[in-house]
Structure formats: structure tokens, C-alpha cells
C-alpha positions, -999 to +999 in steps of 0.1 A: +138+011-528+164+030-547+199+038-535+208+075-532+243+084-545+262+115-538+244+140-516+268+169-515+293+178-488+303+152-462+330+144-437+344+162-407+356+196-418+374+219-395+351+250-391+366+282-377+360+319-379+386+339-399+389+375-410+399+385-446+432+401-453+431+436-467+429+427-504+403+400-497+382+424-476+381+448-506+370+420-528+343+410-504+331+446-501+328+447-539+310+413-541+285+423-514+278+457-530+271+440-563+248+415-547+271+385-553+270+358-527+302+354-507+291+320-493+309+292-512+339+314-522+372+294-519+399+307-495+435+302-486+449+306-450+471+337-449+498+347-424+493+384-424+474+382-391+460+355-368+431+336-383+433+354-416+423+341-450+428+355-485+414+349-520+434+322-538+450+330-571+440+312-603+453+276-603+462+277-566+452+250-541+423+262-519+424+255-482+387+258-477+355+277-484+332+303-468+300+288-453+288+320-436+298+356-431+288+387-412+299+422-408+307+432-372+305+466-355+340+475-365+333+470-402+352+438-403+339+407-421+338+376-399+340+346-422+330+311-411+351+288-431+354+250-436+391+241-438+402+209-454+439+215-460+468+240-457+502+247-473+530+246-447+561+268-446+579+242-469+552+247-495+538+212-489+500+209-491+486+188-462+452+176-453+439+193-422+426+171-394+425+193-363+433+226-347+453+221-315+462+247-288+498+243-274+519+261-248+550+275-265+585+287-256+606+310-277+592+334-303+567+318-327+556+333-360+524+329-379+526+303-406+556+285-390+556+248-381+561+234-346+585+210-328+586+196-293+605+219-269+636+203-256+633+223-224+601+209-210+587+184-235+553+199-226+554+228-250+564+235-286+588+258-304+584+273-338+604+263-368+603+274-404+613+242-421+614+209-401+582+206-380+545+199-385+514+220-389+509+257-394+506+283-366+473+301-371+473+324-340+497+334-313+488+341-276+453+326-277+434+321-255+461+338-234+497+347-235+520+317-241+498+296-263+494+290-300+467+275-322+482+252-348+464+235-377+476+199-381 
């Protein structure tokens, strides 16, 4: 019996559905119209809108890749992405381990980090420089909650 080495992708990736930002959508439209496969394209998490990704620049650190895509009824591409890392608001690249939904107080912003709220200790507040994670979406699944990649 011989031992098999390698075998491709492995591990526990975070899989989420994202939408492309405006520039990336135009790139995807061009790729699709030319018959080029979008699956496998590397992505970076963007903060232009909730759950948005963009095409990374040359020599940039990718946050993940596209594993499936579809065009919905509103002509938007829904991109299923595997995410393995993210760059926080301090420009620090961090390995992603989970997406967690938290109640928040104050006014969070996409891309910001989080800290424990001193008011209740049950919710979080957004910070631009001293917390953890990266806010991916605000008011999901309902008002007063944020999704944070950590």
C-alpha cells in the first residue's frame, strides 16, 4: 500500500456568500462574457457594502477565493467564497477562524473592529484601531446586530 500525499484543499474554511463591489462586478461580467471561469478567482473583503468582495491588486494578500457563483434576478452576482484571512482596520492580516453575530451599541461601521461595550458587557462597540475582527455586515439578521469575522 502506498501513502498518498497532498490531495488539494483541506481544513475548515469559512464559506459565505458575498457580492462583488462595482469594479469587481464589471470584471466578472467581462470574464463571463469571454468564457473565462470565475471559480478559483482570488478575492479580498471590501467595506463598500455589507458582505462585499473585490479583486485584489497585484502583490496584495488575498482573503479567499470564489468556489461558486450565480447571477440573481436583479443582475447581481452572488459569489460563494472560502475565506481564510482578512486585513483589519490597522492593516494587520489575520487568519480567519469564524464569523460571529453580536448585538451592538453605538454606531458601527463596516470594516471596523469590535470591543466589549462597557454599558452592558453583553454587546460590542465598534472601534477603528484597538479591537479585534472586522465588521462584515450591520443590522443582520435584524436591527442591532453585526456580523464580525474573527
